[in-house]
PDB file with one MODEL, atoms N, CA, C and O in Angstrom:
MODEL        1
ATOM      1  N   ALA A   1    -120.122 -55.351  65.461  1.00  0.00           N
ATOM      2  CA  ALA A   1    -121.288 -55.334  66.326  1.00  0.00           C
ATOM      3  C   ALA A   1    -121.840 -53.917  66.398  1.00  0.00           C
ATOM      4  O   ALA A   1    -121.106 -52.940  66.251  1.00  0.00           O
ATOM      5  N   ARG A   2    -123.086 -53.828  66.616  1.00  0.00           N
ATOM      6  CA  ARG A   2    -123.751 -52.524  66.698  1.00  0.00           C
ATOM      7  C   ARG A   2    -123.710 -51.955  68.102  1.00  0.00           C
ATOM      8  O   ARG A   2    -123.941 -50.762  68.299  1.00  0.00           O
ATOM      9  N   GLU A   3    -123.419 -52.796  69.074  1.00  0.00           N
ATOM     10  CA  GLU A   3    -123.392 -52.343  70.464  1.00  0.00           C
ATOM     11  C   GLU A   3    -122.067 -52.709  71.108  1.00  0.00           C
ATOM     12  O   GLU A   3    -121.447 -53.719  70.773  1.00  0.00           O
ATOM     13  N   VAL A   4    -121.652 -51.871  72.032  1.00  0.00           N
ATOM     14  CA  VAL A   4    -120.454 -52.146  72.819  1.00  0.00           C
ATOM     15  C   VAL A   4    -120.913 -52.750  74.141  1.00  0.00           C
ATOM     16  O   VAL A   4    -121.740 -52.170  74.846  1.00  0.00           O
ATOM     17  N   THR A   5    -120.379 -53.901  74.464  1.00  0.00           N
ATOM     18  CA  THR A   5    -120.767 -54.573  75.701  1.00  0.00           C
ATOM     19  C   THR A   5    -119.749 -54.285  76.805  1.00  0.00           C
ATOM     20  O   THR A   5    -118.668 -53.754  76.550  1.00  0.00           O
ATOM     21  N   ILE A   6    -120.110 -54.639  78.013  1.00  0.00           N
ATOM     22  CA  ILE A   6    -119.200 -54.490  79.154  1.00  0.00           C
ATOM     23  C   ILE A   6    -117.933 -55.306  78.913  1.00  0.00           C
ATOM     24  O   ILE A   6    -116.835 -54.859  79.247  1.00  0.00           O
ATOM     25  N   ASP A   7    -118.074 -56.485  78.342  1.00  0.00           N
ATOM     26  CA  ASP A   7    -116.903 -57.322  78.050  1.00  0.00           C
ATOM     27  C   ASP A   7    -115.965 -56.641  77.053  1.00  0.00           C
ATOM     28  O   ASP A   7    -114.745 -56.755  77.172  1.00  0.00           O
ATOM     29  N   ASP A   8    -116.528 -55.936  76.074  1.00  0.00           N
ATOM     30  CA  ASP A   8    -115.702 -55.185  75.116  1.00  0.00           C
ATOM     31  C   ASP A   8    -114.888 -54.117  75.834  1.00  0.00           C
ATOM     32  O   ASP A   8    -113.692 -53.966  75.582  1.00  0.00           O
ATOM     33  N   VAL A   9    -115.527 -53.387  76.716  1.00  0.00           N
ATOM     34  CA  VAL A   9    -114.855 -52.327  77.465  1.00  0.00           C
ATOM     35  C   VAL A   9    -113.766 -52.915  78.352  1.00  0.00           C
ATOM     36  O   VAL A   9    -112.666 -52.368  78.429  1.00  0.00           O
ATOM     37  N   LYS A  10    -114.059 -54.009  79.013  1.00  0.00           N
ATOM     38  CA  LYS A  10    -113.059 -54.659  79.873  1.00  0.00           C
ATOM     39  C   LYS A  10    -111.849 -55.118  79.063  1.00  0.00           C
ATOM     40  O   LYS A  10    -110.709 -54.971  79.504  1.00  0.00           O
ATOM     41  N   ARG A  11    -112.097 -55.668  77.888  1.00  0.00           N
ATOM     42  CA  ARG A  11    -111.014 -56.165  77.040  1.00  0.00           C
ATOM     43  C   ARG A  11    -110.111 -55.009  76.587  1.00  0.00           C
ATOM     44  O   ARG A  11    -108.886 -55.124  76.637  1.00  0.00           O
ATOM     45  N   VAL A  12    -110.703 -53.918  76.155  1.00  0.00           N
ATOM     46  CA  VAL A  12    -109.920 -52.757  75.716  1.00  0.00           C
ATOM     47  C   VAL A  12    -109.177 -52.142  76.896  1.00  0.00           C
ATOM     48  O   VAL A  12    -108.008 -51.779  76.766  1.00  0.00           O
ATOM     49  N   TYR A  13    -109.830 -52.022  78.032  1.00  0.00           N
ATOM     50  CA  TYR A  13    -109.195 -51.459  79.222  1.00  0.00           C
ATOM     51  C   TYR A  13    -107.980 -52.292  79.622  1.00  0.00           C
ATOM     52  O   TYR A  13    -106.943 -51.742  79.993  1.00  0.00           O
ATOM     53  N   ALA A  14    -108.106 -53.608  79.548  1.00  0.00           N
ATOM     54  CA  ALA A  14    -106.994 -54.490  79.917  1.00  0.00           C
ATOM     55  C   ALA A  14    -105.800 -54.280  78.991  1.00  0.00           C
ATOM     56  O   ALA A  14    -104.655 -54.338  79.440  1.00  0.00           O
ATOM     57  N   VAL A  15    -106.049 -54.039  77.716  1.00  0.00           N
ATOM     58  CA  VAL A  15    -104.956 -53.804  76.766  1.00  0.00           C
ATOM     59  C   VAL A  15    -104.214 -52.520  77.128  1.00  0.00           C
ATOM     60  O   VAL A  15    -102.983 -52.495  77.116  1.00  0.00           O
ATOM     61  N   PHE A  16    -104.944 -51.463  77.448  1.00  0.00           N
ATOM     62  CA  PHE A  16    -104.308 -50.186  77.756  1.00  0.00           C
ATOM     63  C   PHE A  16    -103.727 -50.156  79.159  1.00  0.00           C
ATOM     64  O   PHE A  16    -102.835 -49.354  79.436  1.00  0.00           O
ATOM     65  N   LEU A  17    -104.203 -50.994  80.029  1.00  0.00           N
ATOM     66  CA  LEU A  17    -103.694 -51.051  81.392  1.00  0.00           C
ATOM     67  C   LEU A  17    -102.318 -51.711  81.434  1.00  0.00           C
ATOM     68  O   LEU A  17    -101.471 -51.329  82.241  1.00  0.00           O
ATOM     69  N   ASP A  18    -102.096 -52.686  80.582  1.00  0.00           N
ATOM     70  CA  ASP A  18    -100.829 -53.417  80.525  1.00  0.00           C
ATOM     71  C   ASP A  18     -99.896 -52.711  79.540  1.00  0.00           C
ATOM     72  O   ASP A  18    -100.049 -52.852  78.327  1.00  0.00           O
ATOM     73  N   GLU A  19     -98.936 -51.958  80.059  1.00  0.00           N
ATOM     74  CA  GLU A  19     -98.062 -51.130  79.219  1.00  0.00           C
ATOM     75  C   GLU A  19     -97.252 -51.957  78.216  1.00  0.00           C
ATOM     76  O   GLU A  19     -97.110 -51.553  77.062  1.00  0.00           O
ATOM     77  N   ALA A  20     -96.733 -53.082  78.631  1.00  0.00           N
ATOM     78  CA  ALA A  20     -95.939 -53.917  77.722  1.00  0.00           C
ATOM     79  C   ALA A  20     -96.808 -54.438  76.581  1.00  0.00           C
ATOM     80  O   ALA A  20     -96.394 -54.437  75.422  1.00  0.00           O
ATOM     81  N   ARG A  21     -98.005 -54.879  76.919  1.00  0.00           N
ATOM     82  CA  ARG A  21     -98.922 -55.391  75.900  1.00  0.00           C
ATOM     83  C   ARG A  21     -99.350 -54.266  74.954  1.00  0.00           C
ATOM     84  O   ARG A  21     -99.457 -54.478  73.746  1.00  0.00           O
ATOM     85  N   LEU A  22     -99.593 -53.082  75.495  1.00  0.00           N
ATOM     86  CA  LEU A  22     -99.964 -51.937  74.677  1.00  0.00           C
ATOM     87  C   LEU A  22     -98.843 -51.594  73.702  1.00  0.00           C
ATOM     88  O   LEU A  22     -99.098 -51.354  72.522  1.00  0.00           O
ATOM     89  N   SER A  23     -97.618 -51.571  74.185  1.00  0.00           N
ATOM     90  CA  SER A  23     -96.471 -51.266  73.318  1.00  0.00           C
ATOM     91  C   SER A  23     -96.345 -52.288  72.197  1.00  0.00           C
ATOM     92  O   SER A  23     -96.078 -51.930  71.050  1.00  0.00           O
ATOM     93  N   ASP A  24     -96.537 -53.548  72.529  1.00  0.00           N
ATOM     94  CA  ASP A  24     -96.478 -54.598  71.505  1.00  0.00           C
ATOM     95  C   ASP A  24     -97.567 -54.394  70.452  1.00  0.00           C
ATOM     96  O   ASP A  24     -97.311 -54.516  69.254  1.00  0.00           O
ATOM     97  N   ASN A  25     -98.779 -54.084  70.903  1.00  0.00           N
ATOM     98  CA  ASN A  25     -99.886 -53.863  69.967  1.00  0.00           C
ATOM     99  C   ASN A  25     -99.635 -52.647  69.087  1.00  0.00           C
ATOM    100  O   ASN A  25     -99.929 -52.679  67.892  1.00  0.00           O
ATOM    101  N   LEU A  26     -99.099 -51.581  69.657  1.00  0.00           N
ATOM    102  CA  LEU A  26     -98.807 -50.388  68.866  1.00  0.00           C
ATOM    103  C   LEU A  26     -97.761 -50.673  67.801  1.00  0.00           C
ATOM    104  O   LEU A  26     -97.885 -50.220  66.663  1.00  0.00           O
ATOM    105  N   ARG A  27     -96.734 -51.421  68.170  1.00  0.00           N
ATOM    106  CA  ARG A  27     -95.707 -51.780  67.183  1.00  0.00           C
ATOM    107  C   ARG A  27     -96.288 -52.675  66.088  1.00  0.00           C
ATOM    108  O   ARG A  27     -95.977 -52.509  64.908  1.00  0.00           O
ATOM    109  N   GLU A  28     -97.126 -53.617  66.487  1.00  0.00           N
ATOM    110  CA  GLU A  28     -97.693 -54.564  65.525  1.00  0.00           C
ATOM    111  C   GLU A  28     -98.619 -53.875  64.517  1.00  0.00           C
ATOM    112  O   GLU A  28     -98.631 -54.232  63.339  1.00  0.00           O
ATOM    113  N   TYR A  29     -99.391 -52.891  64.978  1.00  0.00           N
ATOM    114  CA  TYR A  29    -100.395 -52.264  64.119  1.00  0.00           C
ATOM    115  C   TYR A  29    -100.028 -50.853  63.678  1.00  0.00           C
ATOM    116  O   TYR A  29    -100.893 -50.116  63.204  1.00  0.00           O
ATOM    117  N   LYS A  30     -98.756 -50.458  63.823  1.00  0.00           N
ATOM    118  CA  LYS A  30     -98.364 -49.077  63.529  1.00  0.00           C
ATOM    119  C   LYS A  30     -98.635 -48.667  62.086  1.00  0.00           C
ATOM    120  O   LYS A  30     -98.877 -47.489  61.825  1.00  0.00           O
ATOM    121  N   GLN A  31     -98.601 -49.597  61.152  1.00  0.00           N
ATOM    122  CA  GLN A  31     -98.853 -49.253  59.758  1.00  0.00           C
ATOM    123  C   GLN A  31    -100.298 -48.809  59.531  1.00  0.00           C
ATOM    124  O   GLN A  31    -100.599 -48.213  58.497  1.00  0.00           O
ATOM    125  N   HIS A  32    -101.189 -49.086  60.470  1.00  0.00           N
ATOM    126  CA  HIS A  32    -102.593 -48.708  60.335  1.00  0.00           C
ATOM    127  C   HIS A  32    -102.874 -47.310  60.882  1.00  0.00           C
ATOM    128  O   HIS A  32    -103.969 -46.784  60.682  1.00  0.00           O
ATOM    129  N   PHE A  33    -101.916 -46.706  61.561  1.00  0.00           N
ATOM    130  CA  PHE A  33    -102.147 -45.408  62.187  1.00  0.00           C
ATOM    131  C   PHE A  33    -101.840 -44.286  61.214  1.00  0.00           C
ATOM    132  O   PHE A  33    -100.963 -44.415  60.360  1.00  0.00           O
ATOM    133  N   MET A  34    -102.556 -43.197  61.345  1.00  0.00           N
ATOM    134  CA  MET A  34    -102.394 -42.053  60.444  1.00  0.00           C
ATOM    135  C   MET A  34    -100.985 -41.491  60.483  1.00  0.00           C
ATOM    136  O   MET A  34    -100.454 -41.103  59.442  1.00  0.00           O
ATOM    137  N   PHE A  35    -100.366 -41.436  61.651  1.00  0.00           N
ATOM    138  CA  PHE A  35     -99.046 -40.825  61.756  1.00  0.00           C
ATOM    139  C   PHE A  35     -97.980 -41.629  61.028  1.00  0.00           C
ATOM    140  O   PHE A  35     -96.866 -41.140  60.836  1.00  0.00           O
ATOM    141  N   ASN A  36     -98.293 -42.833  60.628  1.00  0.00           N
ATOM    142  CA  ASN A  36     -97.338 -43.664  59.900  1.00  0.00           C
ATOM    143  C   ASN A  36     -97.271 -43.283  58.420  1.00  0.00           C
ATOM    144  O   ASN A  36     -96.394 -43.767  57.706  1.00  0.00           O
ATOM    145  N   ASP A  37     -98.178 -42.427  57.945  1.00  0.00           N
ATOM    146  CA  ASP A  37     -98.265 -42.073  56.531  1.00  0.00           C
ATOM    147  C   ASP A  37     -97.561 -40.766  56.185  1.00  0.00           C
ATOM    148  O   ASP A  37     -97.827 -40.206  55.122  1.00  0.00           O
ATOM    149  N   LEU A  38     -96.693 -40.269  57.021  1.00  0.00           N
ATOM    150  CA  LEU A  38     -96.020 -39.009  56.755  1.00  0.00           C
ATOM    151  C   LEU A  38     -95.057 -39.152  55.578  1.00  0.00           C
ATOM    152  O   LEU A  38     -94.322 -40.135  55.475  1.00  0.00           O
ATOM    153  N   SER A  39     -95.075 -38.174  54.712  1.00  0.00           N
ATOM    154  CA  SER A  39     -94.110 -38.163  53.615  1.00  0.00           C
ATOM    155  C   SER A  39     -92.756 -37.729  54.158  1.00  0.00           C
ATOM    156  O   SER A  39     -92.660 -37.293  55.305  1.00  0.00           O
ATOM    157  N   ASN A  40     -91.718 -37.842  53.353  1.00  0.00           N
ATOM    158  CA  ASN A  40     -90.376 -37.435  53.775  1.00  0.00           C
ATOM    159  C   ASN A  40     -90.333 -35.961  54.145  1.00  0.00           C
ATOM    160  O   ASN A  40     -89.705 -35.598  55.139  1.00  0.00           O
ATOM    161  N   ASP A  41     -90.998 -35.090  53.355  1.00  0.00           N
ATOM    162  CA  ASP A  41     -91.022 -33.658  53.655  1.00  0.00           C
ATOM    163  C   ASP A  41     -91.681 -33.396  55.001  1.00  0.00           C
ATOM    164  O   ASP A  41     -91.195 -32.583  55.788  1.00  0.00           O
ATOM    165  N   GLN A  42     -92.786 -34.082  55.265  1.00  0.00           N
ATOM    166  CA  GLN A  42     -93.477 -33.907  56.536  1.00  0.00           C
ATOM    167  C   GLN A  42     -92.614 -34.401  57.687  1.00  0.00           C
ATOM    168  O   GLN A  42     -92.586 -33.784  58.752  1.00  0.00           O
ATOM    169  N   GLN A  43     -91.908 -35.510  57.482  1.00  0.00           N
ATOM    170  CA  GLN A  43     -91.049 -36.045  58.533  1.00  0.00           C
ATOM    171  C   GLN A  43     -89.924 -35.076  58.848  1.00  0.00           C
ATOM    172  O   GLN A  43     -89.585 -34.881  60.015  1.00  0.00           O
ATOM    173  N   GLN A  44     -89.340 -34.464  57.823  1.00  0.00           N
ATOM    174  CA  GLN A  44     -88.261 -33.506  58.039  1.00  0.00           C
ATOM    175  C   GLN A  44     -88.776 -32.277  58.772  1.00  0.00           C
ATOM    176  O   GLN A  44     -88.113 -31.770  59.676  1.00  0.00           O
ATOM    177  N   THR A  45     -89.952 -31.795  58.389  1.00  0.00           N
ATOM    178  CA  THR A  45     -90.548 -30.636  59.053  1.00  0.00           C
ATOM    179  C   THR A  45     -90.839 -30.959  60.504  1.00  0.00           C
ATOM    180  O   THR A  45     -90.556 -30.156  61.394  1.00  0.00           O
ATOM    181  N   GLN A  46     -91.402 -32.130  60.745  1.00  0.00           N
ATOM    182  CA  GLN A  46     -91.715 -32.533  62.109  1.00  0.00           C
ATOM    183  C   GLN A  46     -90.440 -32.672  62.928  1.00  0.00           C
ATOM    184  O   GLN A  46     -90.410 -32.278  64.094  1.00  0.00           O
ATOM    185  N   SER A  47     -89.395 -33.220  62.340  1.00  0.00           N
ATOM    186  CA  SER A  47     -88.125 -33.386  63.032  1.00  0.00           C
ATOM    187  C   SER A  47     -87.545 -32.031  63.420  1.00  0.00           C
ATOM    188  O   SER A  47     -87.029 -31.872  64.526  1.00  0.00           O
ATOM    189  N   LYS A  48     -87.626 -31.057  62.523  1.00  0.00           N
ATOM    190  CA  LYS A  48     -87.123 -29.715  62.809  1.00  0.00           C
ATOM    191  C   LYS A  48     -87.915 -29.058  63.932  1.00  0.00           C
ATOM    192  O   LYS A  48     -87.352 -28.321  64.741  1.00  0.00           O
ATOM    193  N   MET A  49     -89.210 -29.320  63.985  1.00  0.00           N
ATOM    194  CA  MET A  49     -90.057 -28.726  65.017  1.00  0.00           C
ATOM    195  C   MET A  49     -89.740 -29.300  66.387  1.00  0.00           C
ATOM    196  O   MET A  49     -89.879 -28.609  67.395  1.00  0.00           O
ATOM    197  N   GLU A  50     -89.315 -30.555  66.434  1.00  0.00           N
ATOM    198  CA  GLU A  50     -89.026 -31.214  67.705  1.00  0.00           C
ATOM    199  C   GLU A  50     -87.707 -30.762  68.306  1.00  0.00           C
ATOM    200  O   GLU A  50     -87.520 -30.888  69.517  1.00  0.00           O
ATOM    201  N   THR A  51     -86.790 -30.243  67.509  1.00  0.00           N
ATOM    202  CA  THR A  51     -85.480 -29.845  68.028  1.00  0.00           C
ATOM    203  C   THR A  51     -85.458 -28.410  68.457  1.00  0.00           C
ATOM    204  O   THR A  51     -84.428 -27.919  68.918  1.00  0.00           O
TER     205      THR A  51
ENDMDL
END
């Protein structure tokens, strides 16, 4: 759609308001997120930075 309606905003807000539902959605769609594309070298570097 070219426009965002009030119903669209309400639907998205409801997803983020419900923590359990949000967690389920994040797990279900995690392969679509940029952070899921880290190479092994990047993962090791990130792991070292966190400790």
